[in-house]
Structure formats: structure tokens, C-alpha cells
C-alpha positions as CSV (number, residue, x, y, z in Angstrom):
1,X,107.8,109.6,111.2
2,X,106.5,112.9,112.7
3,X,105.5,112.9,116.3
4,X,101.8,112.7,116.7
5,X,102.0,115.9,119.0
6,X,103.0,118.1,116.3
7,X,99.9,117.3,114.1
8,X,97.1,119.6,113.8
9,X,94.5,116.6,113.9
10,X,96.0,115.7,117.3
11,X,96.1,119.2,118.8
12,X,93.8,120.2,121.5
13,X,91.1,122.6,120.4
14,X,91.2,125.9,122.4
15,X,87.4,126.4,122.1
16,X,86.6,123.0,123.6
17,X,88.9,123.0,126.7
18,X,85.7,122.7,128.6
19,X,83.8,120.3,126.5
20,X,82.6,118.3,129.4
21,X,81.4,121.4,131.2
22,X,79.2,122.6,128.3
23,X,75.4,121.9,128.2
24,X,74.3,119.9,125.1
25,X,73.2,122.8,123.0
26,X,76.5,124.7,123.4
27,X,78.4,121.5,122.7
28,X,76.4,120.9,119.6
29,X,76.8,124.4,118.4
30,X,80.6,124.3,118.7
31,X,80.6,120.9,116.7
32,X,78.4,122.4,114.0
33,X,80.6,125.5,113.7
34,X,83.7,123.4,113.4
35,X,82.1,121.3,110.8
36,X,81.3,124.2,108.6
37,X,85.1,124.6,108.2
38,X,85.3,121.2,106.2
39,X,83.9,122.3,102.9
40,X,86.3,125.1,102.7
41,X,89.4,122.7,103.5
42,X,88.0,120.5,100.7
43,X,87.7,123.5,98.3
44,X,91.2,124.3,98.7
45,X,92.3,120.9,97.4
46,X,90.1,120.7,94.3
47,X,93.1,120.8,92.0
48,X,94.6,117.7,93.4
49,X,91.2,116.1,93.6
50,X,90.7,116.7,89.8
51,X,94.2,115.1,89.2
52,X,93.1,111.9,91.4
53,X,89.9,111.7,89.1
54,X,92.1,111.8,86.1
55,X,94.0,108.8,87.4
56,X,91.0,106.9,88.4
57,X,89.4,107.4,84.9
58,X,92.3,106.2,83.1
59,X,92.7,103.1,85.3
60,X,88.9,102.2,85.0
61,X,88.9,103.0,81.4
62,X,91.7,100.5,80.7
63,X,90.4,97.7,82.6
64,X,92.3,98.6,85.8
65,X,90.9,99.2,89.3
66,X,90.4,102.0,91.8
67,X,91.6,100.7,95.1
68,X,91.1,102.4,98.6
69,X,93.7,101.6,101.3
70,X,93.6,102.7,104.9
71,X,93.3,101.9,108.6
72,X,90.6,102.7,111.1
73,X,87.9,105.3,110.3
74,X,89.8,106.3,107.1
75,X,90.1,102.7,105.8
76,X,86.3,101.9,106.7
77,X,85.3,105.2,104.8
78,X,87.2,103.6,101.8
79,X,85.4,100.3,102.1
80,X,82.0,102.2,102.3
81,X,82.7,104.0,99.1
82,X,83.9,101.0,97.2
83,X,80.7,99.0,98.5
84,X,78.3,101.7,97.2
85,X,79.8,101.7,93.5
86,X,77.9,98.4,92.4
87,X,74.5,99.1,93.2
88,X,74.8,102.9,92.3
89,X,76.9,102.7,89.1
90,X,76.6,99.0,88.0
91,X,80.3,98.4,88.5
92,X,81.8,95.0,89.0
93,X,82.6,94.5,92.6
94,X,86.2,94.0,91.6
95,X,86.5,97.3,89.9
96,X,86.4,99.6,92.9
97,X,88.1,97.9,96.1
98,X,88.6,99.0,99.7
99,X,91.4,97.5,101.6
100,X,91.3,97.9,105.4
101,X,94.2,97.3,107.8
102,X,93.3,94.2,109.7
103,X,91.0,92.7,107.1
104,X,87.2,92.7,106.6
105,X,86.7,92.0,110.4
106,X,88.3,95.3,111.2
107,X,85.3,97.0,109.7
108,X,83.4,96.2,112.7
109,X,86.1,95.8,115.6
110,X,89.6,97.4,115.7
111,X,92.5,95.3,115.1
112,X,95.2,96.7,117.1
113,X,98.6,97.1,115.5
114,X,97.5,96.4,111.9
115,X,97.9,100.1,110.9
116,X,101.5,100.0,112.2
117,X,102.6,97.4,109.7
118,X,104.0,98.9,106.5
119,X,104.6,95.4,105.3
120,X,100.9,94.4,105.7
121,X,99.9,97.4,103.5
122,X,102.1,96.0,100.7
123,X,101.2,92.5,101.2
124,X,97.4,93.3,100.9
125,X,98.1,94.8,97.5
126,X,100.2,92.0,96.4
127,X,97.4,89.7,97.4
128,X,95.1,91.7,95.2
129,X,97.4,91.3,92.2
130,X,98.0,95.0,91.8
131,X,99.3,96.1,88.4
132,X,100.3,99.4,86.8
133,X,96.8,99.7,85.3
134,X,95.3,100.3,88.9
135,X,95.2,103.5,90.9
136,X,95.8,103.3,94.7
137,X,94.2,106.2,96.9
138,X,95.8,105.8,100.4
139,X,93.8,107.3,103.2
140,X,95.3,108.4,106.6
141,X,93.8,111.2,108.5
142,X,97.0,111.7,110.5
143,X,99.0,111.5,107.2
144,X,101.7,109.1,108.7
145,X,99.9,105.6,109.0
146,X,102.7,103.0,108.0
147,X,100.2,100.5,106.6
148,X,99.3,103.2,103.9
149,X,102.9,104.2,103.4
150,X,103.9,100.7,102.9
151,X,101.0,100.1,100.4
152,X,101.7,103.4,98.5
153,X,105.4,102.3,98.2
154,X,104.3,99.0,96.7
155,X,101.9,100.5,94.3
156,X,104.7,102.9,92.9
157,X,107.0,100.0,92.5
158,X,104.5,98.2,90.2
159,X,103.9,101.5,88.2
160,X,100.2,102.0,89.6
161,X,98.9,105.6,89.9
162,X,99.0,106.6,93.5
163,X,97.1,109.3,95.7
164,X,97.4,110.1,99.2
165,X,94.6,111.8,101.2
166,X,95.6,113.2,104.6
167,X,94.1,115.9,107.0
168,X,97.6,117.5,107.9
169,X,99.6,119.5,105.4
170,X,103.1,118.3,104.5
171,X,102.0,114.7,105.3
172,X,104.4,111.7,105.3
173,X,101.9,109.7,102.9
174,X,101.9,112.6,100.6
175,X,105.5,112.3,100.0
176,X,104.9,108.6,98.9
177,X,102.1,109.3,96.3
178,X,102.0,110.9,92.8
179,X,99.3,113.1,94.1
180,X,98.8,114.4,97.6
181,X,95.3,115.6,98.7
182,X,96.1,117.3,102.1
183,X,92.9,118.6,103.8
184,X,93.7,121.3,106.6
185,X,90.8,120.5,108.9
186,X,92.6,121.5,112.1
187,X,92.1,120.3,115.7
188,X,89.1,118.2,116.5
189,X,86.4,119.1,119.0
190,X,87.3,116.0,120.8
191,X,91.1,116.0,120.8
192,X,92.5,113.4,118.2
193,X,89.1,112.0,117.3
194,X,89.6,112.0,113.5
195,X,86.3,110.4,112.9
196,X,85.0,113.9,113.3
197,X,86.1,116.7,110.9
198,X,88.7,114.6,109.3
199,X,86.5,111.7,108.5
200,X,83.9,114.0,107.1
201,X,86.4,115.8,104.8
202,X,87.6,112.4,103.6
203,X,84.1,111.2,103.0
204,X,83.5,114.5,100.8
205,X,86.8,113.7,98.9
206,X,85.8,110.1,98.2
207,X,82.3,111.2,97.0
208,X,84.1,113.3,94.5
209,X,86.6,110.9,93.4
210,X,84.2,108.2,92.9
211,X,81.3,110.1,91.4
212,X,83.5,112.1,89.1
213,X,85.3,109.0,87.9
214,X,82.1,107.1,87.1
215,X,80.9,110.3,85.0
216,X,84.1,110.1,83.2
217,X,83.6,106.4,82.3
218,X,80.1,106.8,80.8
219,X,78.0,105.7,84.1
220,X,76.0,109.0,83.9
221,X,73.7,110.7,81.5
222,X,72.7,114.3,82.3
223,X,72.7,113.9,86.2
224,X,71.0,110.5,86.0
225,X,72.7,107.3,87.4
226,X,72.0,105.4,84.2
227,X,74.0,102.2,85.1
228,X,72.0,101.7,88.4
229,X,71.5,98.0,89.2
230,X,67.9,97.4,90.2
231,X,68.6,94.9,92.8
232,X,65.8,95.7,95.1
233,X,62.2,97.4,95.1
234,X,63.6,100.9,95.7
235,X,66.0,100.7,93.1
236,X,63.6,99.1,90.4
237,X,61.4,102.1,91.1
238,X,64.5,104.4,90.8
239,X,65.3,102.8,87.4
240,X,61.9,103.5,86.2
241,X,62.2,107.1,87.1
242,X,65.5,107.3,85.4
243,X,64.3,106.1,82.2
244,X,61.2,108.3,82.3
245,X,63.1,111.4,83.2
246,X,65.8,110.6,80.4
247,X,63.1,110.2,77.7
248,X,60.1,112.0,78.8
249,X,58.0,108.8,78.5
250,X,55.5,107.6,81.0
251,X,55.9,105.1,83.8
252,X,54.4,102.1,81.7
253,X,56.6,102.8,78.7
254,X,59.6,103.0,80.9
255,X,58.9,99.6,82.6
256,X,58.2,97.9,79.2
257,X,61.5,99.3,77.9
258,X,63.2,98.1,81.0
259,X,61.9,94.6,80.6
260,X,63.0,94.5,77.0
261,X,66.5,95.7,78.1
262,X,67.0,93.1,80.9
263,X,66.5,95.9,83.5
264,X,69.5,97.9,82.0
265,X,68.5,101.6,82.0
266,X,71.0,102.7,79.5
267,X,69.8,100.3,76.9
268,X,66.3,101.3,77.6
269,X,67.0,104.9,77.3
270,X,68.9,104.6,74.1
271,X,66.2,102.3,72.5
272,X,63.4,104.8,73.4
273,X,65.2,107.8,72.3
274,X,66.5,106.2,68.9
275,X,63.3,104.4,68.3
276,X,65.2,101.0,68.1
277,X,65.0,97.6,69.7
278,X,67.2,96.8,72.8
279,X,69.6,94.9,70.7
280,X,70.5,97.7,68.4
281,X,70.5,99.9,71.4
282,X,73.2,97.8,73.0
283,X,75.1,98.1,69.7
284,X,75.0,101.6,69.8
285,X,76.2,101.9,73.4
286,X,79.1,99.5,72.5
287,X,80.2,101.6,69.6
288,X,80.1,104.8,72.0
289,X,82.1,103.1,74.6
290,X,79.1,102.9,77.0
291,X,78.5,106.6,76.9
292,X,74.6,107.2,76.4
293,X,75.0,110.9,75.0
294,X,77.5,109.6,72.4
295,X,75.1,106.8,71.5
296,X,72.4,109.2,70.6
297,X,71.8,111.4,67.4
298,X,73.5,114.7,68.1
299,X,70.4,116.9,68.0
300,X,68.6,115.2,70.9
301,X,68.1,117.6,73.8
302,X,69.7,116.8,77.3
303,X,67.5,114.9,79.7
304,X,65.1,116.7,81.9
């Protein structure tokens, strides 16, 4: 296991040696300048990110799951991304799962020592019933977290797809995964505080993996989240706008179509664009494996 002192994410930043002596505007300026480096670090890893998306699409399309595994900030970011998928994409809560070292309580209060337990990472995946159909994304800013290494090793042993996301090149976790996404974010403004640039970079990668995977499994039409689950007032209004924007109808027509479709925007869109009832629209979607575009006549224009 590499010494923490050799890792870029743990190195003191030469520009912030007098952080405590800076005035607020100078401090914020330095932080902002460092944050601008993050998109470039992510851009340098788009190839491995695309490979991770392909694994996730294969898993989700075959009835498997996308599982995030991490500790501390990295693990909490995985839990956050997983929690956003059901309302945004209408996924079952069991399709995208976030596992955090120390259990759900560690989301709000650190559980010391949990990240150092490789066997715990493996056990959490056993408890989930991990299979070869699943994809596991191990998240570790340092790139050396034993909990993540142990989890990735177990995932590989059952034939699951494995991805490592780290913020140091040549990471330990990268050597234990099929695909290594290694984001060179460099030293943090506050030495070793990987909730800063490293956390931002990991969040951007998780945004990419989950969003692109959902596009690849038919959860999007044009740039509209057509599987949105309208579970509150804001999302009900959004569902109306989605149906309206996809079909060019007015709000009243969109609301009526959604009511007929059981509040399922995809079904309402296909029904309106094909001039059919909701039941026929559902049949068309089933035949198209849930892809709205494939359920429509080929000569229809893309949504506005």
C-alpha cells in the first residue's frame, strides 16, 4: 500500500502555504483557480469513463445493477448519485445502489476504521447478492482505500464488471479493476482535504456515468428525462413540460395525456405522437425496449 505522503492528493500545495494569512477574497480566488483544473482532469479520462458507461449499460440492460462502493466523501458521493436516479430516471431503487463504508449512518457521521477493512468491502457486496450481471464502481480519492480494494476483488471473483475511480495516477484501486479512471487533480488547497477538487472531480465522473448509462438504456428522449417519476409538485410540473416539449402540445393536452398514461411521461409522449391510446403506446414502448425514439414512426422530427 503506497505511503500517503507520496500521493498528489496529500501533498502540500505551494500556492497555499499561507492560507491562514490570506484575506477572504484572496483565499477564494485561489480556490476558484484550482477548481478550474478539475474539468481538464476529467477530460483527460473520457476514454475510461466511456468504457465504464458501456459496462453499466450492459449490466442495467441485462437486469443487473450499477453499484457504487466507497468510503468517506467518495462513498457519500456514490450514495448521492444512486439516490438521485429513481426520481430523475424512474429507476427501481435497487438498480443503482450506493454502498458506504460503515453503513448508512456513515452518511452523516464518520465511522472510524471502516474504510481500512478490506473484508468489510467484500462482505457488503456479498450481502447485496452481487452477481456477474452487476457493475461495481469503486470510489477512492486516494486510490488506496482497503474497503474499496476488498470490494473490487470480490466483484471480480464473481465475474462482475469493475471500475475504479481515483484521484491519483497509478492508483492501487486501479490495479484491482477492469477499468481505471484516474483523475490527476493534484494537491488540495487545504492539504489532504479531498472533499475539495478530488470530490468535485468524482462528482463530475459520476454525473457522466449515470446520465450516459440512462441515455443508453432508454431513459431519455432528445434531452428530456422522459422516465421522470412525478412524485411531488415540482416533478409533476416538469412532467407536463416534458410531454409538452416532446410533442408540441399545450399544457392541458399534456396533463390529460399524463392522466391517461398513469403519469408516465414516456407513454403520454408516444400516445400523442402516434395518435394512439395509452395501452397501445405502452405496447409500442415494450416492443422498442423502452426507447421512445424507437417506438415512434421514423419520419417524426426530434423533440424541441
